[in-house]
Backbone as CSV, one residue per row, in Angstrom:
resi,resn,N_x,N_y,N_z,CA_x,CA_y,CA_z,C_x,C_y,C_z
1,MET,57.337,12.283,5.652,56.551,13.365,5.099,56.044,13.009,3.696
2,GLU,56.889,12.342,2.901,56.474,11.982,1.543,55.363,10.940,1.559
3,LYS,55.350,10.072,2.576,54.285,9.075,2.673,52.942,9.757,2.884
4,ARG,52.909,10.835,3.661,51.654,11.558,3.893,51.155,12.196,2.603
5,LYS,52.059,12.715,1.781,51.653,13.328,0.524,51.023,12.284,-0.400
6,LEU,51.536,11.068,-0.383,50.976,10.014,-1.217,49.670,9.470,-0.627
7,LEU,49.556,9.528,0.678,48.382,8.990,1.351,47.142,9.850,1.123
8,LEU,47.278,11.165,1.122,46.127,12.055,0.970,45.416,11.868,-0.377
9,PRO,46.084,11.829,-1.508,45.359,11.584,-2.761,44.733,10.184,-2.787
10,GLY,45.398,9.234,-2.151,44.849,7.880,-2.092,43.559,7.829,-1.292
11,LEU,43.486,8.584,-0.192,42.266,8.636,0.612,41.125,9.296,-0.160
12,GLY,41.445,10.332,-0.918,40.415,11.001,-1.725,39.854,10.063,-2.781
13,LEU,40.739,9.276,-3.380,40.309,8.309,-4.391,39.431,7.236,-3.759
14,MET,39.802,6.761,-2.573,39.008,5.745,-1.876,37.627,6.296,-1.511
15,ALA,37.570,7.538,-1.053,36.286,8.139,-0.688,35.386,8.277,-1.911
16,ALA,35.959,8.668,-3.033,35.170,8.820,-4.252,34.641,7.469,-4.725
17,LEU,35.481,6.460,-4.680,35.047,5.125,-5.111,33.975,4.552,-4.192
18,SER,34.144,4.743,-2.888,33.158,4.165,-1.969,31.801,4.831,-2.126
19,SER,31.755,6.129,-2.368,30.459,6.780,-2.553,29.847,6.399,-3.900
20,THR,30.663,6.219,-4.912,30.168,5.817,-6.223,29.603,4.405,-6.186
21,LEU,30.260,3.517,-5.454,29.823,2.126,-5.410,28.749,1.883,-4.354
22,GLY,28.347,2.908,-3.628,27.247,2.764,-2.684,27.647,2.266,-1.319
23,PHE,28.912,2.433,-0.945,29.344,1.963,0.360,29.104,2.986,1.464
24,THR,28.704,4.189,1.096,28.465,5.185,2.131,27.038,5.081,2.616
25,ARG,26.823,5.483,3.841,25.477,5.439,4.424,24.748,6.719,4.062
26,THR,23.550,6.564,3.563,22.716,7.714,3.265,21.387,7.529,3.970
27,ASN,20.665,8.575,4.081,19.358,8.517,4.735,18.276,8.248,3.699
28,ARG,18.255,7.035,3.169,17.225,6.652,2.211,16.017,6.161,2.981
29,LYS,14.862,6.562,2.498,13.631,6.085,3.120,13.165,4.859,2.353
30,ILE,13.118,3.761,3.038,12.654,2.513,2.445,11.262,2.252,2.989
31,SER,10.302,2.131,2.072,8.945,1.880,2.551,8.856,0.441,3.035
32,PRO,8.351,0.250,4.237,8.287,-1.107,4.790,7.219,-1.938,4.095
33,LEU,7.479,-3.226,3.961,6.480,-4.132,3.428,5.409,-4.356,4.478
34,PRO,4.160,-4.479,4.042,3.134,-4.759,5.043,3.334,-6.148,5.616
35,SER,2.955,-6.313,6.864,2.998,-7.635,7.462,2.046,-8.504,6.654
36,LEU,2.489,-9.656,6.214,1.684,-10.469,5.309,0.320,-10.857,5.873
37,PRO,0.212,-11.316,7.132,-1.134,-11.622,7.624,-2.060,-10.402,7.616
38,VAL,-1.517,-9.218,7.903,-2.333,-8.012,7.920,-2.802,-7.655,6.504
39,LEU,-1.980,-7.948,5.504,-2.369,-7.700,4.115,-3.642,-8.464,3.760
40,TYR,-3.782,-9.668,4.273,-4.916,-10.521,3.944,-6.099,-10.372,4.901
41,ALA,-5.869,-9.786,6.056,-6.935,-9.675,7.062,-8.028,-8.733,6.585
42,GLY,-9.260,-9.163,6.798,-10.386,-8.317,6.428,-11.584,-9.157,6.052
43,THR,-12.612,-8.465,5.621,-13.839,-9.134,5.199,-14.123,-8.734,3.762
44,TRP,-14.413,-9.719,2.956,-14.607,-9.534,1.520,-15.906,-10.199,1.095
45,LYS,-16.449,-9.759,-0.010,-17.645,-10.399,-0.543,-17.347,-10.886,-1.956
46,TYR,-18.050,-11.935,-2.333,-17.949,-12.445,-3.699,-19.266,-13.072,-4.087
47,ARG,-19.480,-13.181,-5.388,-20.729,-13.732,-5.904,-20.442,-15.055,-6.592
48,ASP,-21.265,-16.045,-6.282,-21.206,-17.350,-6.933,-22.273,-17.342,-8.026
49,PRO,-21.874,-17.181,-9.290,-22.873,-17.070,-10.355,-23.630,-18.371,-10.628
50,GLU,-23.018,-19.518,-10.341,-23.698,-20.795,-10.581,-24.895,-20.976,-9.653
51,ARG,-24.762,-20.537,-8.418,-25.844,-20.692,-7.434,-26.594,-19.384,-7.184
52,ASN,-26.140,-18.326,-7.878,-26.731,-16.995,-7.738,-26.807,-16.574,-6.266
53,ARG,-25.662,-16.726,-5.580,-25.586,-16.368,-4.161,-24.393,-15.465,-3.913
54,HIS,-24.541,-14.618,-2.920,-23.445,-13.774,-2.456,-22.884,-14.388,-1.190
55,HIS,-21.556,-14.345,-1.057,-20.891,-14.921,0.104,-20.007,-13.876,0.766
56,ARG,-19.700,-14.158,2.009,-18.843,-13.284,2.812,-17.630,-14.096,3.255
57,LEU,-16.441,-13.606,2.949,-15.180,-14.246,3.309,-14.478,-13.369,4.337
58,THR,-14.097,-13.956,5.463,-13.386,-13.219,6.506,-12.083,-13.932,6.814
59,ILE,-10.996,-13.165,6.798,-9.676,-13.675,7.167,-9.201,-12.836,8.343
60,SER,-8.879,-13.503,9.444,-8.425,-12.786,10.638,-6.918,-12.517,10.536
61,PRO,-6.402,-11.607,11.363,-4.956,-11.353,11.359,-4.119,-12.588,11.708
62,ASN,-4.715,-13.563,12.433,-3.962,-14.792,12.719,-4.298,-15.894,11.713
63,LEU,-4.872,-15.470,10.559,-5.114,-16.323,9.393,-6.111,-17.455,9.629
64,THR,-7.153,-17.163,10.390,-8.276,-18.095,10.431,-9.242,-17.672,9.329
65,LEU,-10.002,-18.630,8.834,-10.852,-18.406,7.668,-12.309,-18.678,8.016
66,LYS,-13.189,-17.756,7.614,-14.630,-17.947,7.759,-15.287,-17.617,6.431
67,ILE,-16.263,-18.439,6.068,-17.093,-18.142,4.910,-18.530,-18.147,5.401
68,ASP,-19.209,-17.037,5.161,-20.580,-16.847,5.635,-20.695,-17.120,7.140
69,HIS,-19.765,-16.569,7.892,-19.720,-16.653,9.363,-19.441,-18.072,9.883
70,GLN,-19.119,-19.003,9.024,-18.786,-20.374,9.429,-17.269,-20.555,9.388
71,SER,-16.684,-20.991,10.480,-15.242,-21.253,10.516,-14.915,-22.442,9.617
72,ILE,-13.900,-22.276,8.820,-13.430,-23.335,7.932,-12.090,-23.815,8.490
73,PRO,-12.002,-25.090,8.904,-10.714,-25.575,9.422,-9.711,-25.733,8.281
74,VAL,-8.665,-24.908,8.325,-7.651,-24.896,7.278,-6.264,-24.771,7.891
75,ASN,-5.277,-25.131,7.098,-3.871,-24.890,7.430,-3.295,-23.985,6.355
76,VAL,-2.402,-23.094,6.761,-1.743,-22.220,5.802,-0.639,-23.021,5.124
77,GLU,-0.718,-23.116,3.806,0.308,-23.818,3.037,1.385,-22.854,2.553
78,LYS,0.959,-21.644,2.148,1.905,-20.691,1.573,1.371,-19.285,1.783
79,ILE,2.271,-18.362,2.098,1.887,-16.954,2.186,3.008,-16.113,1.609
80,THR,2.656,-15.313,0.604,3.587,-14.373,-0.022,2.841,-13.067,-0.238
81,LEU,3.512,-12.104,-0.810,2.874,-10.832,-1.127,1.821,-11.005,-2.220
82,GLN,1.949,-12.050,-3.032,1.023,-12.276,-4.145,-0.131,-13.210,-3.806
83,GLU,0.082,-14.173,-2.909,-0.992,-15.125,-2.632,-0.878,-15.767,-1.255
84,LEU,-2.037,-16.158,-0.775,-2.171,-16.910,0.463,-2.900,-18.191,0.100
85,THR,-2.315,-19.337,0.436,-2.930,-20.616,0.107,-3.215,-21.388,1.382
86,PHE,-4.479,-21.743,1.532,-4.933,-22.600,2.627,-5.161,-24.003,2.064
87,VAL,-5.068,-25.001,2.925,-5.461,-26.368,2.570,-6.521,-26.788,3.582
88,ASP,-7.693,-27.233,3.074,-8.754,-27.651,3.991,-8.548,-29.091,4.425
89,ARG,-9.436,-29.588,5.235,-9.256,-30.926,5.811,-9.376,-32.040,4.779
90,PHE,-9.911,-31.734,3.601,-10.020,-32.737,2.543,-8.845,-32.668,1.565
91,GLY,-7.949,-31.708,1.784,-6.776,-31.559,0.926,-6.958,-30.585,-0.224
92,TYR,-8.122,-29.922,-0.301,-8.350,-28.931,-1.357,-7.729,-27.601,-0.966
93,ARG,-7.250,-26.893,-1.974,-6.625,-25.593,-1.737,-7.643,-24.472,-1.927
94,ILE,-7.531,-23.492,-1.079,-8.277,-22.245,-1.195,-7.207,-21.164,-1.275
95,THR,-7.119,-20.506,-2.417,-6.058,-19.530,-2.649,-6.650,-18.139,-2.766
96,ILE,-6.035,-17.207,-2.075,-6.408,-15.798,-2.145,-5.269,-15.085,-2.870
97,GLU,-5.572,-14.442,-3.995,-4.563,-13.686,-4.738,-4.741,-12.200,-4.468
98,THR,-3.634,-11.468,-4.489,-3.674,-10.023,-4.253,-3.193,-9.264,-5.476
99,ASP,-3.432,-7.975,-5.443,-2.802,-7.054,-6.395,-1.633,-6.359,-5.686
100,GLN,-1.140,-6.961,-4.641,-0.079,-6.513,-3.740,-0.525,-5.375,-2.821
101,HIS,-1.816,-5.039,-2.869,-2.369,-4.040,-1.965,-3.536,-4.604,-1.167
102,ARG,-4.298,-5.500,-1.805,-5.452,-6.111,-1.148,-5.821,-7.389,-1.888
103,PRO,-6.535,-8.293,-1.231,-7.003,-9.502,-1.918,-7.973,-9.147,-3.046
104,VAL,-7.824,-9.811,-4.194,-8.692,-9.528,-5.341,-9.359,-10.776,-5.918
105,LYS,-8.804,-11.966,-5.662,-9.372,-13.197,-6.211,-9.355,-14.314,-5.174
106,LEU,-10.391,-15.136,-5.236,-10.504,-16.347,-4.436,-10.557,-17.510,-5.418
107,ILE,-9.634,-18.442,-5.273,-9.615,-19.628,-6.118,-9.962,-20.813,-5.239
108,ASP,-11.091,-21.443,-5.532,-11.582,-22.572,-4.751,-11.368,-23.841,-5.562
109,GLU,-10.395,-24.627,-5.153,-10.052,-25.851,-5.870,-11.174,-26.894,-5.786
110,ALA,-11.893,-26.932,-4.675,-12.953,-27.920,-4.501,-14.082,-27.703,-5.513
111,ASP,-14.442,-26.451,-5.755,-15.500,-26.135,-6.715,-14.956,-25.824,-8.103
112,ASP,-13.620,-25.775,-8.237,-12.966,-25.422,-9.497,-13.499,-24.078,-10.020
113,GLN,-13.527,-23.086,-9.119,-14.051,-21.766,-9.443,-13.070,-20.678,-9.030
114,ILE,-13.149,-19.557,-9.743,-12.403,-18.350,-9.398,-13.415,-17.236,-9.188
115,TYR,-13.328,-16.576,-8.045,-14.270,-15.517,-7.703,-13.520,-14.200,-7.524
116,ASP,-14.123,-13.112,-7.969,-13.571,-11.777,-7.730,-13.991,-11.319,-6.350
117,LEU,-13.035,-10.840,-5.570,-13.306,-10.356,-4.213,-13.485,-8.846,-4.218
118,GLN,-14.457,-8.398,-3.469,-14.703,-6.968,-3.279,-14.678,-6.690,-1.789
119,PRO,-14.110,-5.561,-1.372,-14.145,-5.222,0.064,-15.584,-5.078,0.520
120,LEU,-15.875,-5.549,1.686,-17.222,-5.417,2.237,-17.334,-4.047,2.849
121,SER,-18.298,-3.278,2.357,-18.435,-1.912,2.883,-19.753,-1.680,3.544
């Protein structure tokens, strides 16, 4: 009987510690991260000020790349929430940077240029 009396305060202490340290399950809503390819998928426009031309960049959900409706043969080198890096057949990198919501910059290593991306509307 005395063991039960000692056990009950010990259980209360354990319950208090486990809830304080975060060991209890709660119904927290965790917002899911977007699927990375879907984050980059879409059609964007940018302006090349040196040639005074507007271009269209399209990235498919399976990460194929088109510029001005022309397929660009590339391999994906890196994909994170902040950037997507392609490598073309000549070894130059084409990097798409995000604001973690949508692509905002195109960095073209071959032309040594940075372009601002705008959604095509």
